[in-house]
C-alpha positions in Angstrom: -25.0 17.2 3.2 -24.0 15.7 -0.1 -25.3 13.3 -2.3 -24.7 11.1 -5.5 -27.6 10.7 -7.6 -28.0 7.3 -8.8 -29.8 6.0 -12.3 -33.7 7.1 -12.7 -34.6 3.3 -13.2 -32.8 2.1 -9.8 -35.2 2.0 -6.8 -31.8 2.3 -4.8 -31.1 5.3 -6.0 -34.6 6.8 -4.4 -32.8 8.1 -1.1 -30.1 10.2 -2.9 -32.6 11.6 -4.9 -34.5 12.3 -2.1 -32.0 13.9 -0.5 -30.8 16.2 -3.3 -34.7 17.1 -3.8 -34.5 18.6 0.1 -31.1 20.6 -0.6 -28.4 18.2 -0.5 -25.4 19.4 -2.7 -25.1 17.4 -5.8 -21.8 15.4 -6.2 -20.4 14.0 -9.3 -17.0 14.2 -8.9 -14.4 15.0 -5.6 -14.4 18.6 -7.0 -17.9 19.1 -6.1 -16.6 18.5 -2.7 -13.3 19.8 -2.5 -15.2 23.2 -3.7 -18.0 23.1 -1.3 -15.2 22.6 1.9 -13.1 25.3 0.4 -13.6 27.2 3.4 -13.8 24.2 5.9 -12.1 25.8 9.2 -10.6 22.5 11.4 -12.4 21.7 14.4 -11.5 20.2 17.1 -11.8 16.8 16.4 -9.7 17.4 13.3 -7.0 18.3 16.0 -7.8 15.2 17.7 -7.1 13.2 15.1 -3.7 15.2 14.6 -2.4 14.0 17.8 -2.8 10.4 16.7 0.7 9.3 16.3 1.5 9.7 20.2 -1.5 7.5 20.6 -0.2 4.7 18.2 3.5 4.5 19.8 0.6 3.9 23.1 -0.8 1.0 21.4 2.3 -0.4 20.2 3.4 -0.4 23.9 0.8 -2.9 24.9 1.1 -4.4 22.0 3.6 -6.5 22.7 5.9 -8.6 20.4 3.8 -11.6 19.9 0.7 -11.7 17.2 -2.2 -10.6 19.0 -6.1 -9.9 18.0 -8.2 -6.7 18.6 -10.1 -7.9 21.5 -7.2 -8.2 23.2 -5.7 -4.9 22.3 -8.9 -3.2 23.0 -9.1 -4.6 27.1 -5.0 -3.8 27.2 -5.2 -0.2 26.0 -8.6 0.4 27.5 -9.7 1.8 24.1 -13.0 1.1 21.7 -13.0 -1.3 19.1 -13.0 1.8 16.4 -10.0 3.4 17.8 -8.0 0.2 18.0 -8.8 -1.0 14.5 -8.4 3.4 13.7 -5.1 3.0 15.1 -3.6 -0.1 13.9 -4.2 0.9 10.2 -2.2 3.9 10.8 0.1 1.9 12.2 0.0 -0.9 9.4 0.1 2.0 6.6 3.1 3.3 8.5 4.9 -0.3 8.6 5.0 -0.5 11.9 2.5 -3.7 12.1 1.5 -6.0 10.1 -2.1 -8.1 9.7 -2.1 -11.9 9.5 -4.3 -14.3 8.8 -7.0 -15.2 11.4 -7.7 -11.1 12.4 -4.8 -11.0 14.5 -1.9 -7.7 14.3 1.9 -8.5 14.8 4.4 -5.6 15.8 7.2 -5.5 12.7 11.1 -4.6 14.1 12.4 -1.6 12.9 15.0 -4.0 10.6 11.8 -5.0 8.5 10.4 -1.3 7.9 10.7 0.2 4.5 
């Protein structure tokens, strides 16, 4: 468990300070977390996440070419909102979909990809 300390004058920092007192690792920078994870071994969940690009293609297949909302994509793909939004983010970062106003997403054609 990790905790980032806050100001001793802030009542909002009491929870973090309590975690540190009970044994959480003090985090002052990203290097603190990386040092703790130096011996990290990927779990089954990590290997599941590595398989995400093929799942993203499945979402593209049910997406069609017209703007669509997350709820419709969940229904079409049989996935949870968390799964759909995660895949949409990967697809958006990859330049395969774009977010539109009103919570809609649209598939981009290959000609539009950078």
